[in-house]
C-alpha positions as CSV (number, residue, x, y, z in Angstrom):
1,X,70.8,-122.1,-254.4
2,X,72.8,-122.2,-251.1
3,X,69.9,-120.9,-249.2
4,X,67.8,-124.4,-249.2
5,X,71.1,-126.2,-248.6
6,X,71.8,-125.6,-244.6
7,X,74.8,-126.8,-242.6
8,X,73.9,-129.3,-239.8
9,X,76.3,-128.2,-236.9
10,X,76.5,-131.0,-234.6
11,X,76.0,-130.4,-231.0
12,X,78.8,-131.6,-229.4
13,X,77.1,-132.2,-225.8
14,X,73.8,-133.3,-227.7
15,X,76.7,-135.9,-229.0
16,X,77.9,-136.6,-225.7
17,X,74.3,-137.0,-223.9
18,X,72.8,-139.4,-226.8
19,X,76.0,-142.0,-226.1
20,X,75.9,-141.9,-222.7
21,X,72.4,-142.6,-222.8
22,X,72.8,-145.6,-224.6
23,X,75.9,-146.6,-223.2
24,X,73.2,-146.4,-219.8
25,X,70.5,-148.2,-222.1
26,X,72.7,-151.4,-222.6
27,X,74.3,-151.6,-218.8
28,X,70.6,-151.9,-217.7
29,X,70.0,-154.3,-220.2
30,X,73.0,-156.6,-219.6
31,X,72.1,-156.0,-215.4
32,X,68.4,-157.4,-216.3
33,X,69.8,-160.3,-218.3
34,X,72.6,-161.4,-215.4
35,X,70.0,-160.8,-212.6
36,X,67.6,-163.4,-214.6
37,X,70.2,-165.8,-215.3
38,X,71.3,-165.5,-211.4
39,X,67.4,-166.0,-210.5
40,X,66.8,-169.3,-213.4
41,X,70.6,-170.5,-211.9
42,X,69.3,-170.4,-208.2
43,X,66.0,-172.3,-209.3
44,X,67.2,-175.5,-211.4
45,X,69.8,-175.4,-208.1
46,X,67.0,-175.8,-205.6
47,X,65.6,-178.8,-207.7
48,X,68.8,-180.4,-208.1
49,X,69.2,-180.4,-204.3
50,X,65.6,-181.6,-204.1
51,X,66.3,-184.6,-206.4
52,X,69.4,-185.1,-204.7
53,X,67.0,-185.7,-201.6
54,X,64.0,-187.7,-203.1
55,X,66.8,-189.9,-204.8
56,X,68.7,-190.4,-201.2
57,X,65.6,-191.5,-199.8
58,X,64.5,-193.4,-202.3
59,X,67.4,-195.4,-202.6
60,X,67.5,-195.5,-198.8
61,X,64.4,-197.4,-199.0
62,X,64.7,-199.5,-201.9
63,X,68.3,-201.2,-199.9
64,X,67.2,-201.0,-196.1
65,X,63.1,-201.4,-196.2
66,X,62.7,-198.3,-194.1
67,X,62.3,-194.6,-195.1
68,X,65.2,-192.8,-193.4
69,X,64.4,-191.0,-189.8
70,X,66.9,-188.2,-190.1
71,X,68.8,-185.9,-192.8
72,X,72.1,-186.8,-191.3
73,X,71.7,-191.1,-191.6
74,X,71.7,-189.6,-195.8
75,X,74.8,-187.7,-195.3
76,X,76.6,-190.2,-193.3
77,X,75.2,-193.4,-195.0
78,X,74.3,-192.1,-198.6
79,X,76.6,-189.1,-199.1
80,X,74.2,-186.7,-199.8
81,X,76.0,-183.2,-199.0
82,X,74.5,-179.5,-199.6
83,X,75.6,-176.0,-198.7
84,X,74.1,-175.6,-194.9
85,X,74.6,-171.9,-195.3
86,X,72.7,-171.6,-198.6
87,X,69.4,-173.4,-197.4
88,X,67.4,-175.1,-194.6
89,X,66.0,-178.4,-195.2
90,X,63.0,-179.9,-192.8
91,X,63.2,-183.5,-193.1
92,X,60.2,-184.6,-191.9
93,X,59.9,-188.7,-191.2
94,X,56.0,-190.1,-191.3
95,X,56.6,-193.0,-190.5
96,X,59.0,-196.2,-191.7
97,X,56.9,-197.0,-195.2
98,X,55.9,-193.8,-195.3
99,X,57.5,-191.1,-197.9
100,X,58.8,-188.3,-195.7
101,X,57.1,-184.3,-195.9
102,X,60.9,-182.3,-197.5
103,X,61.0,-179.2,-197.6
104,X,63.3,-176.6,-199.1
105,X,64.0,-173.5,-197.8
106,X,66.8,-170.7,-199.4
107,X,68.1,-168.9,-196.2
108,X,68.0,-165.0,-196.5
109,X,71.8,-164.5,-195.6
110,X,72.8,-165.2,-199.1
111,X,70.2,-164.3,-201.4
112,X,71.7,-162.1,-203.7
């Protein structure tokens, strides 16, 4: 009856290769997850900056009756702060009673 029962010989090299492949798959999944999370955080950070600038512009219009003529005015009088090394903010005033055009661009030098 022993002829139908085979003893399985496990290969040490095969076990090492399988272990390394599993480790690499887990590591790659972790890396992809971190990349996706980082991208989402960057999007939320830009949205937060957009909201802060819009809120400052609206507050200025509410209190003073006109939109600010420069981004520097918002920084000086309304406490607007952002990382100028990370973002470029294009602020184009269109008139005293017209909402300015605000464009935020992430600088590539700090892009991950």
